[in-house]
KELOKE-301586 format. One record per residue (C-alpha): x, y, z; residue in three letters. Coordinates in steps of 0.001 Angstrom, whole numbers, plus 500000, padded with zeros to 6 digits. Example, Ala and Ser with C-alpha at 12.3 -4.5 7.8 and 13.67 -1.06 7.14 Angstrom:
BEGIN
> 512300/495500/507800/ala .
> 513670/498940/507140/ser .
//
This chain:
BEGIN
> 173641/479507/776522/met .
> 173552/483246/775367/val .
> 175918/485336/773609/asp .
> 175901/489157/774358/leu .
> 177091/491603/771715/leu .
> 177529/495169/772078/arg .
> 176882/497385/769080/his .
> 179839/498751/767343/gly .
> 181266/502414/767264/ala .
> 178605/504866/766482/val .
> 178697/507946/764217/ala .
> 179728/511306/765858/gly .
> 182671/512991/767186/glu .
> 184541/511658/770189/gly .
> 182938/510169/773420/trp .
> 179495/511155/774627/ala .
> 176539/509956/776590/phe .
> 174598/508283/773917/arg .
> 171850/506431/775675/gly .
> 168294/505573/775187/gly .
> 167274/509098/774186/gly .
> 169990/509283/771183/thr .
> 169178/507042/768356/asp .
> 172546/507347/766491/val .
> 173587/505175/763673/pro .
> 176584/502881/763655/leu .
> 179764/504376/761976/ala .
> 181226/502523/759095/asp .
> 184015/501170/761732/ala .
> 181154/500051/763846/gly .
> 179671/497971/761164/trp .
> 183217/496513/760364/glu .
> 183473/495622/764267/gln .
> 180122/493721/764311/met .
> 180776/491867/761052/glu .
> 184094/490640/762455/gln .
> 182503/489394/765595/val .
> 179416/487974/763655/ala .
> 181806/485926/761543/ala .
> 182925/484261/764729/leu .
> 179462/483499/766184/leu .
> 178334/479843/766156/pro .
> 175487/480314/763822/trp .
> 174858/476537/763376/asp .
> 173808/476522/767136/arg .
> 172208/479899/767648/ile .
> 168374/479524/767496/asp .
> 167297/483063/767545/gly .
> 168353/486760/767798/val .
> 167141/489619/770059/ala .
> 168010/493370/770222/cys .
> 167420/496847/771563/ser .
> 165101/498818/769416/pro .
> 167764/501406/768924/met .
> 169131/501352/765286/gln .
> 172726/500776/766342/arg .
> 171568/497330/767644/cys .
> 168463/496719/765539/arg .
> 169778/497145/762035/leu .
> 172790/494801/762585/pro .
> 170671/492344/764410/ala .
> 168134/492264/761552/gln .
> 171022/491985/759036/arg .
> 172619/488836/760687/phe .
> 169400/487220/761481/ala .
> 168232/487644/757804/asn .
> 171628/486276/756530/arg .
> 171457/483280/758899/his .
> 167739/482785/758618/gln .
> 167035/483119/762350/arg .
> 164142/484941/763927/pro .
> 164918/488267/765263/cys .
> 162758/489925/768273/glu .
> 163121/493558/769081/val .
> 162962/494015/772893/leu .
> 161997/497542/774026/pro .
> 163127/496742/777529/ala .
> 166896/496435/776183/met .
> 167014/500190/775192/arg .
> 170003/501919/776740/glu .
> 169451/504185/779803/met .
> 168082/507713/779041/asp .
> 170715/510223/780093/phe .
> 168258/513204/779969/gly .
> 169977/516531/779614/arg .
> 173336/514514/779339/trp .
> 172353/512964/776178/glu .
> 174631/513528/773337/gly .
> 177158/515706/775436/arg .
> 180796/514878/776337/ser .
> 182363/514909/779751/trp .
> 184131/518072/778846/ala .
> 180792/519802/777917/glu .
> 179203/518635/781148/leu .
> 181961/518900/783690/ala .
> 181848/522774/784253/pro .
> 178288/522414/785513/arg .
> 178102/518674/786491/tyr .
> 181523/517460/787630/arg .
> 180452/516257/791298/pro .
> 177374/514582/789889/glu .
> 179421/512946/786980/leu .
> 181931/511595/789471/glu .
> 179413/510143/791756/arg .
> 177535/508448/788707/phe .
> 180815/506781/787654/trp .
> 181472/505648/791263/asp .
> 177904/504521/792056/asp .
> 175280/504941/789245/pro .
> 172517/504426/791678/gln .
> 173506/507510/793668/ser .
> 172924/510034/790854/val .
> 170023/510518/788281/thr .
> 171092/512756/785241/pro .
> 168718/515654/785017/pro .
> 165578/514795/783384/gln .
> 167030/511243/782870/gly .
> 166116/507763/783924/glu .
> 166928/506631/787400/pro .
> 169511/503879/787385/phe .
> 167236/501662/789639/asp .
> 164331/501921/787020/ala .
> 166770/501235/784129/phe .
> 168306/498062/785818/ala .
> 164777/496821/786880/arg .
> 163503/497328/783188/arg .
> 166305/495565/781750/val .
> 166285/492685/784296/trp .
> 162481/492192/783765/gln .
> 162879/492160/779919/gly .
> 165740/489725/780415/trp .
> 163547/487337/782408/gln .
> 160624/487527/780157/ala .
> 162961/486615/777174/trp .
> 164608/483829/779149/met .
> 161064/482444/779933/ala .
> 160199/482038/776217/gln .
> 162380/478929/776031/gly .
> 166005/477593/776245/ser .
> 168611/476931/773451/gly .
> 171434/479041/772406/his .
> 170520/482776/771677/arg .
> 172115/486029/770859/leu .
> 171359/489425/772049/leu .
> 172703/492653/770651/ile .
> 172441/495587/772963/ala .
> 174265/498414/774663/his .
> 177043/498650/777089/gly .
> 174766/499588/780110/gly .
> 172357/496915/779387/val .
> 175058/494191/779132/ile .
> 176610/495500/782358/arg .
> 173317/495149/784287/val .
> 172660/491789/782914/ile .
> 176164/490333/783802/leu .
> 176260/492094/787087/ala .
> 172931/490690/788117/arg .
> 173874/487157/786995/leu .
> 177183/487144/788775/leu .
> 175739/488740/791908/gln .
> 178043/491732/791521/met .
> 177265/495004/793547/pro .
> 176128/497942/791368/thr .
> 179077/500196/792475/ala .
> 181286/497452/790756/ala .
> 179363/497785/787269/leu .
> 182076/499709/785656/trp .
> 184725/497086/786404/arg .
> 183249/495298/783542/leu .
> 184953/496336/780368/asp .
> 182298/496236/777555/ile .
> 183903/498126/774636/pro .
> 182196/498765/771250/tyr .
> 181611/495398/769460/gly .
> 182496/493266/772514/ser .
> 181422/489764/772766/trp .
> 180582/487851/775941/ser .
> 178950/484407/776472/arg .
> 176990/483107/779756/val .
> 176016/479687/780410/ser .
> 172553/479282/782137/leu .
> 172143/475453/782596/leu .
> 169095/474611/784651/ala .
> 170188/473703/788068/gly .
> 173348/475378/788067/his .
> 174339/478959/788938/pro .
> 175051/481312/785798/pro .
> 178614/481257/784563/arg .
> 180504/483888/782540/leu .
> 182375/481829/779836/leu .
> 184331/484799/778416/phe .
> 184239/488608/778173/leu .
> 185068/490472/774844/asn .
> 188150/488097/773894/pro .
> 188356/489949/770544/his .
> 187673/493418/771499/ala .
> 189757/496175/770221/gly .
> 189114/498538/773051/gly .
> 187086/501845/773156/gly .
> 183831/502823/775064/arg .
//
């Protein structure tokens, strides 16, 4: 069993591409979102915590792991996709120059690589290889704190969804999902952000 928790809202005005090249901190509201979900997690059954190296994931993961006396592992492979020259910029800023590319990216992220950014296939391969390496360390109930893109890649791969359907998974800030990975059985999504308050 694995719980997947997206980091909470981050500091900064409005929505922007904040990926693997932008190490932004959590906003106060983001910390509140994560504390609310952390209070619902089954800590009596969670054996360990892992996280992206970005501070918006790493700092809450370390706080929760320390609080509940669980080991915490930082997984570099779980860093968000690097959006290159789109990093830190909003749709409104980018659209005058990149509107066709942006629209294609939302329709099928494999079809467009942001300028000087990370190709989606390379990102997805990195995440999946990191996931498999983490899974190979053992079984039990674990928690991964990561990014929206990372969680979408993991869920889509486990559920055998096409890449073009990735954005059909609503993974807002502070969202919580759980997957069952029983040996000899196909992966099952047990729930998807049941307590999420919305937002990207």
